[in-house]
C-alpha positions as CSV (number, residue, x, y, z in Angstrom):
1,M,33.6,10.5,-15.2
2,G,33.0,14.2,-14.4
3,A,30.1,15.8,-12.7
4,P,27.4,17.2,-15.0
5,K,27.4,20.9,-15.5
6,A,25.1,22.9,-13.2
7,A,21.7,23.8,-14.6
8,A,21.4,27.5,-15.3
9,A,20.1,29.7,-12.4
10,G,19.4,26.8,-10.2
11,R,16.6,25.5,-12.4
12,P,16.5,21.8,-13.3
13,V,16.2,20.3,-16.7
14,S,12.4,19.6,-16.9
15,V,10.4,17.0,-18.7
16,P,6.8,18.2,-19.1
17,A,3.9,16.1,-18.0
18,W,2.6,15.6,-21.5
19,K,5.9,13.9,-22.4
20,A,7.0,12.3,-19.1
21,L,3.7,10.8,-17.9
22,P,2.9,8.7,-21.0
23,S,6.5,7.5,-21.1
24,F,6.4,6.5,-17.4
25,L,3.0,4.8,-17.7
26,R,4.2,2.9,-20.8
27,D,7.5,1.7,-19.4
28,A,8.4,3.2,-16.0
29,H,11.8,1.6,-15.9
30,Q,13.1,2.6,-19.3
31,S,11.6,6.1,-18.9
32,L,13.9,6.8,-16.0
33,V,17.0,5.6,-18.0
34,D,15.9,7.8,-21.0
35,A,15.2,10.9,-18.8
36,G,18.6,10.6,-17.1
37,E,20.4,10.0,-20.4
38,A,18.7,13.0,-22.1
39,A,19.7,15.2,-19.2
40,G,23.3,14.1,-19.4
41,G,23.2,13.1,-15.7
42,E,21.9,16.5,-14.5
43,V,19.1,16.6,-12.0
44,V,15.9,16.5,-14.0
45,R,12.4,17.3,-12.9
46,L,9.7,14.9,-14.2
47,G,6.2,16.1,-14.7
48,L,4.1,13.1,-13.5
49,G,0.7,14.7,-13.3
50,V,0.0,15.7,-9.7
51,S,3.6,15.2,-8.7
52,S,6.9,16.5,-10.1
53,P,9.8,14.6,-8.5
54,Y,13.4,15.3,-9.0
55,L,15.2,12.4,-10.7
56,V,18.8,12.1,-9.5
57,T,21.1,9.8,-11.6
58,H,24.6,11.1,-11.4
59,P,26.8,9.1,-9.0
60,D,28.0,12.3,-7.3
61,H,24.5,13.4,-6.5
62,V,23.4,9.9,-5.5
63,R,26.2,9.8,-3.0
64,Q,25.2,13.2,-1.6
65,V,21.5,12.1,-1.1
66,L,22.2,8.7,0.3
67,Q,25.4,9.2,2.1
68,D,26.8,12.7,2.6
69,R,23.5,14.5,3.3
70,A,21.4,11.4,4.2
71,A,19.9,13.1,7.3
72,N,18.2,15.6,4.9
73,Y,16.8,12.9,2.7
74,P,14.8,10.4,4.9
75,R,12.7,7.7,3.3
76,G,9.6,9.2,4.7
77,D,6.0,8.0,5.0
78,D,4.7,10.4,2.4
79,T,6.2,8.7,-0.6
80,A,4.1,5.9,-2.2
81,L,6.7,3.2,-1.9
82,W,7.6,3.8,1.8
83,R,4.0,4.3,2.8
84,S,3.3,0.8,1.5
85,V,6.5,-0.7,2.9
86,R,5.8,0.7,6.4
87,K,2.3,-0.8,6.3
88,L,4.0,-4.2,5.9
89,V,7.0,-3.9,8.1
90,G,6.0,-1.2,10.5
91,D,8.7,0.5,12.6
92,G,11.9,-1.4,12.5
93,I,15.0,-1.8,10.4
94,L,13.2,0.1,7.5
95,A,12.2,3.0,9.7
96,E,14.3,6.2,10.4
97,G,16.0,7.8,13.3
98,D,16.3,6.2,16.7
99,T,13.9,3.4,15.8
100,W,15.9,2.4,12.8
101,L,19.2,2.6,14.8
102,A,17.9,0.4,17.6
103,S,16.7,-2.2,15.2
104,R,19.9,-2.1,13.2
105,K,22.0,-2.6,16.4
106,T,19.8,-5.7,17.3
107,L,19.9,-7.3,13.8
108,A,23.3,-6.3,12.4
109,P,25.3,-9.0,14.3
110,L,23.3,-11.6,12.5
111,F,24.8,-10.4,9.2
112,R,28.4,-10.3,10.3
113,R,30.7,-11.7,7.6
114,G,32.2,-14.1,10.0
115,R,28.8,-15.5,11.1
116,I,27.6,-15.9,7.5
117,D,30.9,-17.5,6.4
118,A,30.7,-20.0,9.3
119,L,27.3,-21.1,8.0
120,V,28.2,-21.6,4.3
121,D,28.3,-25.4,4.4
122,T,25.0,-25.6,6.3
123,M,23.4,-23.4,3.7
124,A,25.0,-25.4,0.9
125,A,23.6,-28.6,2.3
126,A,20.2,-27.2,2.6
127,I,20.3,-25.8,-1.0
128,D,21.6,-29.1,-2.3
129,E,18.8,-31.1,-0.6
130,A,16.1,-28.7,-1.8
131,T,17.5,-29.0,-5.3
132,D,16.6,-32.7,-5.3
133,R,13.1,-31.8,-6.3
134,L,14.3,-30.8,-9.7
135,D,15.5,-34.4,-10.3
136,T,11.8,-35.4,-10.7
137,A,11.1,-32.7,-13.2
138,A,14.3,-33.5,-15.1
139,A,13.4,-37.2,-15.3
140,A,9.9,-36.4,-16.6
141,G,11.0,-33.6,-18.9
142,S,8.6,-31.3,-17.1
143,V,8.5,-27.5,-17.3
144,V,9.1,-25.6,-14.1
145,D,8.7,-22.0,-13.0
146,I,12.3,-21.1,-12.0
147,G,11.1,-18.3,-9.8
148,T,9.1,-20.8,-7.7
149,E,12.1,-23.2,-7.5
150,L,14.4,-20.4,-6.5
151,S,12.0,-19.4,-3.8
152,R,12.2,-23.0,-2.4
153,L,16.0,-23.0,-2.5
154,V,16.2,-19.6,-0.7
155,C,13.7,-20.7,1.9
156,A,15.5,-23.9,2.6
157,A,18.8,-22.1,3.3
158,I,17.5,-19.1,5.1
159,M,15.0,-20.8,7.4
160,R,17.7,-23.2,8.6
161,V,20.4,-20.7,9.4
162,F,18.5,-17.5,10.3
163,F,15.4,-19.0,11.9
164,D,16.8,-22.3,13.3
165,S,14.1,-24.2,11.3
166,R,11.4,-22.7,13.6
167,V,9.6,-21.6,10.4
168,S,9.0,-24.5,8.0
169,V,10.0,-24.3,4.4
170,D,6.3,-24.6,3.4
171,D,5.3,-21.7,5.7
172,A,8.2,-19.7,4.4
173,L,7.0,-20.3,0.8
174,R,3.6,-19.1,1.8
175,I,5.2,-16.0,3.2
176,M,7.1,-15.4,0.0
177,A,4.0,-15.9,-2.0
178,A,2.3,-13.2,0.2
179,Q,5.3,-11.0,-0.4
180,E,4.9,-11.4,-4.1
181,D,1.3,-10.3,-3.8
182,I,2.3,-7.4,-1.7
183,V,5.0,-6.0,-4.0
184,T,3.0,-6.4,-7.2
185,S,-0.2,-5.1,-5.6
186,M,1.7,-1.9,-4.9
187,A,2.0,-1.1,-8.6
188,P,-1.1,1.2,-8.8
189,R,0.2,3.3,-5.9
190,L,3.7,3.5,-7.4
191,L,2.1,4.8,-10.6
192,A,-0.1,7.3,-8.7
193,P,2.3,8.2,-5.9
194,F,0.3,11.0,-4.3
195,A,-3.1,9.2,-4.0
196,P,-3.9,9.2,-0.3
197,W,-4.4,5.9,1.5
198,W,-8.1,6.6,2.2
199,I,-8.8,6.4,-1.5
200,P,-9.3,2.8,-2.5
201,M,-7.1,1.6,-5.3
202,P,-6.7,-1.7,-7.2
203,G,-4.5,-4.1,-5.2
204,D,-5.3,-2.7,-1.8
205,R,-7.4,-5.6,-0.6
206,R,-4.8,-8.1,-1.9
207,F,-2.1,-6.1,0.0
208,H,-3.9,-6.1,3.3
209,R,-4.9,-9.8,2.9
210,S,-1.3,-10.7,2.3
211,V,0.0,-8.8,5.3
212,Q,-2.5,-10.7,7.4
213,T,-1.3,-14.0,6.0
214,I,2.3,-13.2,7.0
215,D,1.3,-12.2,10.5
216,G,-0.8,-15.3,10.8
217,I,2.3,-17.4,10.2
218,L,4.9,-15.5,12.0
219,L,3.2,-14.2,15.2
220,P,2.5,-17.7,16.7
221,V,6.2,-18.6,16.0
222,L,7.3,-15.4,17.6
223,R,5.2,-16.0,20.7
224,A,6.6,-19.5,21.0
225,A,10.1,-18.1,20.8
226,V,9.4,-15.5,23.6
227,R,8.2,-18.4,25.8
228,Q,11.3,-20.4,25.0
229,P,13.9,-18.0,23.6
230,G,16.9,-20.3,23.7
231,D,20.5,-19.2,23.6
232,G,21.1,-19.5,19.8
233,D,22.0,-16.6,17.5
234,D,19.0,-17.1,15.2
235,V,16.7,-14.2,14.5
236,L,13.9,-15.3,16.8
237,S,16.2,-16.0,19.8
238,T,18.0,-12.7,19.2
239,L,14.7,-10.8,19.2
240,A,13.3,-12.6,22.2
241,R,16.4,-11.8,24.3
242,A,16.8,-8.2,23.0
243,Q,16.3,-5.1,25.1
244,R,15.8,-1.4,24.3
245,D,16.1,1.2,27.0
246,G,16.5,-1.6,29.5
247,Q,13.2,-3.2,28.6
248,P,12.4,-6.3,26.6
249,L,11.0,-5.6,23.1
250,T,7.3,-5.3,22.8
251,E,5.5,-7.9,20.6
252,R,5.0,-5.1,18.0
253,Q,8.7,-4.3,17.9
254,M,9.7,-7.9,17.5
255,R,7.0,-8.5,14.9
256,D,8.2,-5.5,12.8
257,D,11.9,-6.6,13.0
258,L,10.9,-10.2,12.2
259,V,8.9,-9.3,9.1
260,S,11.7,-7.0,7.9
261,M,14.2,-9.8,8.4
262,V,12.2,-12.3,6.4
263,A,11.9,-9.8,3.5
264,V,15.6,-8.8,3.7
265,T,16.9,-12.4,3.7
266,T,14.7,-13.8,0.9
267,E,13.5,-11.1,-1.5
268,T,16.7,-10.0,-3.3
269,S,18.1,-13.5,-3.9
270,Y,15.3,-15.1,-5.7
271,V,14.2,-11.9,-7.5
272,V,17.6,-11.2,-9.0
273,L,18.4,-14.8,-9.8
274,T,15.2,-15.2,-11.8
275,W,16.7,-13.0,-14.4
276,L,19.8,-15.1,-14.8
277,W,18.4,-17.9,-16.9
278,P,17.0,-15.8,-19.9
279,V,20.2,-13.8,-19.8
280,L,22.3,-17.0,-20.1
281,A,20.0,-18.2,-22.9
282,N,20.8,-15.0,-24.9
283,H,24.6,-15.0,-24.1
284,T,25.9,-18.4,-24.8
285,D,29.5,-17.2,-24.5
286,V,28.8,-16.2,-20.9
287,A,27.0,-19.5,-20.2
288,D,29.8,-21.5,-21.7
289,R,32.4,-19.8,-19.5
290,L,30.1,-20.0,-16.4
291,Y,29.6,-23.7,-16.8
292,A,33.3,-24.3,-17.5
293,E,34.3,-22.6,-14.3
294,I,31.7,-24.4,-12.1
295,D,32.7,-27.7,-13.7
296,E,36.4,-27.0,-12.9
297,V,35.8,-25.8,-9.3
298,V,32.8,-27.8,-8.2
299,G,32.5,-30.7,-10.6
300,A,29.5,-32.8,-9.9
301,G,29.2,-31.2,-6.5
302,P,28.2,-30.7,-3.8
303,V,29.3,-27.1,-3.4
304,R,31.4,-26.3,-0.3
305,A,32.6,-23.2,1.4
306,E,36.1,-23.6,0.0
307,H,34.7,-23.4,-3.6
308,L,33.3,-20.0,-3.3
309,R,36.5,-18.0,-3.4
310,Q,37.5,-19.8,-6.6
311,L,34.2,-18.9,-8.4
312,T,35.6,-15.7,-9.8
313,Y,33.8,-15.6,-13.1
314,T,30.5,-16.6,-11.4
315,Q,30.8,-13.6,-9.1
316,M,31.5,-11.4,-12.1
317,V,28.3,-12.7,-13.7
318,L,26.3,-12.0,-10.5
319,N,27.7,-8.5,-10.2
320,E,26.7,-7.7,-13.8
321,L,23.3,-9.2,-13.1
322,L,22.9,-6.9,-10.2
323,R,23.9,-4.0,-12.4
324,L,21.3,-4.6,-15.0
325,Y,18.6,-6.1,-12.8
326,P,18.8,-4.5,-9.3
327,A,16.0,-5.7,-7.0
328,G,15.6,-2.3,-5.6
329,W,15.1,-0.4,-8.8
330,I,13.6,2.8,-7.4
331,V,14.6,4.7,-4.2
332,P,12.4,7.6,-3.3
333,R,13.4,10.2,-0.7
334,R,11.9,13.3,0.7
335,A,13.9,16.5,1.3
336,L,13.5,17.7,4.9
337,G,15.1,21.0,4.2
338,P,16.2,23.0,1.1
339,D,19.3,21.8,-0.7
340,V,21.3,22.2,-3.9
341,L,22.2,19.2,-6.0
342,G,24.4,19.8,-9.1
343,G,23.5,23.5,-9.0
344,V,19.8,22.7,-8.8
345,R,17.8,24.0,-5.9
346,I,15.8,21.3,-4.1
347,D,12.9,22.7,-2.2
348,R,11.9,21.6,1.3
349,G,9.4,18.8,1.1
350,A,10.3,17.9,-2.5
351,T,10.4,14.2,-3.6
352,V,13.7,13.0,-4.9
353,I,13.8,9.8,-6.9
354,L,17.0,7.7,-7.3
355,S,17.2,4.6,-9.4
356,P,20.0,2.1,-9.5
357,Y,18.3,0.7,-12.5
358,A,18.7,4.0,-14.4
359,T,22.2,5.0,-13.2
360,Q,23.5,1.5,-13.8
361,R,22.3,1.4,-17.4
362,M,23.3,4.9,-18.5
363,K,25.8,5.3,-21.3
364,A,27.1,8.5,-19.6
365,F,28.6,6.3,-16.8
366,W,29.0,2.8,-18.4
367,G,29.9,3.7,-22.0
368,P,28.2,2.8,-25.3
369,T,27.5,-0.8,-24.3
370,A,25.8,0.2,-21.1
371,E,22.7,-2.0,-21.7
372,S,24.7,-5.0,-22.8
373,F,25.4,-7.9,-20.4
374,D,29.1,-8.0,-20.0
375,P,30.6,-9.6,-16.9
376,E,34.1,-8.5,-17.9
377,R,33.2,-5.1,-16.5
378,F,33.8,-6.7,-13.1
379,A,37.0,-8.6,-13.9
380,P,39.4,-8.3,-11.0
381,G,41.7,-5.4,-11.4
382,R,39.9,-3.9,-14.4
383,A,39.8,-0.1,-14.0
384,E,36.3,0.2,-15.4
385,A,35.1,-2.3,-12.9
386,E,36.6,-0.4,-10.0
387,A,35.2,2.9,-11.2
388,G,31.8,1.4,-11.7
389,R,31.6,-0.2,-8.3
390,R,32.8,3.0,-6.6
391,Q,30.7,5.5,-8.4
392,A,27.8,4.3,-10.6
393,Y,27.0,1.0,-9.0
394,Y,24.8,0.8,-5.9
395,P,22.4,-2.2,-6.1
396,F,22.5,-2.5,-2.3
397,G,22.2,1.2,-1.6
398,L,24.8,3.6,0.0
399,G,25.5,5.1,3.3
400,M,23.9,4.2,6.6
401,H,21.0,2.4,5.0
402,R,23.1,0.2,2.8
403,C,21.5,-3.2,2.9
404,L,22.6,-5.5,5.7
405,G,22.1,-8.5,3.5
406,E,24.7,-7.7,0.8
407,H,27.3,-10.4,1.9
408,L,24.5,-12.9,2.5
409,F,23.3,-12.4,-1.1
410,N,26.7,-12.9,-2.6
411,V,27.2,-16.2,-0.6
412,E,23.7,-17.5,-1.2
413,A,23.6,-16.6,-4.9
414,L,27.0,-18.3,-5.5
415,L,25.8,-21.4,-3.7
416,I,22.5,-21.6,-5.6
417,V,24.0,-20.9,-9.1
418,A,26.9,-23.3,-8.6
419,T,24.5,-26.0,-7.3
420,L,22.0,-25.7,-10.1
421,I,24.6,-25.5,-12.9
422,S,26.7,-28.4,-11.5
423,R,23.6,-30.6,-11.7
424,F,21.4,-29.5,-14.6
425,R,21.2,-28.0,-18.0
426,F,18.2,-25.7,-18.7
427,T,16.1,-25.2,-21.8
428,L,13.8,-22.1,-21.6
429,T,10.3,-22.3,-22.9
430,D,10.7,-18.7,-24.1
431,P,14.3,-17.7,-24.3
432,T,13.7,-13.9,-24.7
433,V,14.6,-11.8,-21.8
434,P,11.2,-10.6,-20.3
435,A,10.4,-6.9,-19.7
436,P,10.2,-5.9,-16.1
437,R,6.8,-5.2,-14.5
438,V,6.0,-2.3,-12.2
439,A,6.3,-3.6,-8.6
440,A,8.2,-2.6,-5.5
441,S,11.1,-4.8,-6.6
442,L,12.3,-5.6,-10.1
443,R,10.3,-8.7,-11.3
444,P,9.9,-10.1,-14.8
445,R,6.6,-9.3,-16.4
446,R,6.0,-13.0,-17.1
447,R,7.1,-16.2,-15.4
448,V,10.4,-17.7,-16.5
449,E,9.7,-21.3,-17.4
450,L,12.3,-23.8,-18.3
451,T,12.9,-27.6,-18.5
452,P,15.8,-29.0,-16.5
453,S,17.8,-32.0,-17.6
454,R,20.5,-33.9,-15.6
455,R,24.1,-33.5,-16.5
456,D,26.3,-36.5,-17.0
457,H,29.7,-35.6,-15.3
458,S,31.1,-39.0,-16.3
459,V,31.4,-37.9,-19.9
460,A,34.8,-36.4,-20.8
461,G,34.8,-32.9,-22.1
462,R,31.5,-32.0,-20.3
463,S,29.4,-29.3,-21.8
464,H,26.1,-27.8,-21.0
């Protein structure tokens, strides 16, 4: 995969507003894929009305922005996405500079691979217990919203191992419902990125109400943890004991880190896994092989830590799911100073848009079947898989801001998928893969509804 040729005289390929804006408003996600594809991976400038951001899709340029020259491309409060995110999470792990570094030093130990791996069986038991709710739906032949059910499974695991059960599952579900309102209410501002905050827009009231809901749940729990911090390594105990510059954290600092942690540990897992079920309904060969592997490794369950390393094909499926449906589909940055990307001059103050969704679907980097669901791309030892992972695959970001929760996602997702498939078959109400909706993370435009039915593992030659 070679770098694209430099644009002539430092001028980018441009898509005029009369063409780019209607396309973006009609289908924001696909418009980025199409623009990157049409430019052959060159840096392209999109006319989006009052703004004209640079779209960066080539892996070499993505690496330069997010890794090699990351200091020149901060997230910044003057892009619509980060303005909204900062109004939710404040100054913490999603900030920049010294504030970000201090929060990362405090929270990174909670995500150590060794710590996560030591908690696998605890997480598995919590997920298995929470999955019991589906038995009732299966017995009654009831339709369920799989997004809601996945939220419960994620909360059951995360609240136990990250929050020492100080936040109840029901409260955690209220937080996730508020997060859902927040990320979807941000859509108007994502579509009108330069509208100042003092201009009211649809969704603003819902956004602020949801932030207040989250604070109303978490602040009393946080204050209780400060009074009795304990000696555990859960999030609340860690924040209550933490110091910066020799002083305990202020309540605001702890609140910002806590809200960030709740989002980081819950959002990606259930958002990404919601896409799995319509994908399997449309790829029966993938579903057959997935069920067969889980039957062989896990059987009737329950899932245990030693099973995870044997779920090779399941991990391939998850990798391909992250390729086509990355939770963080758009990554805006602001150029602090002038730069040159692929021969194109980037002016100081310019907005640069990166999109894992676009790069990971472009034929220029993934071949003619780029938009097809094919887990074999990630088969161990396959050259294409290695090239893809290294160059054109960044669902968790790159560089110093690479997501802390990457290993947590892989463990949690394997546990959830293996638990659900070992116990149930699923029939979708609408088997078509939904289109994505414009939101801060990649969500289906409609609910994914399905009917679970119990599997009989006593029958020889089990099938789904």
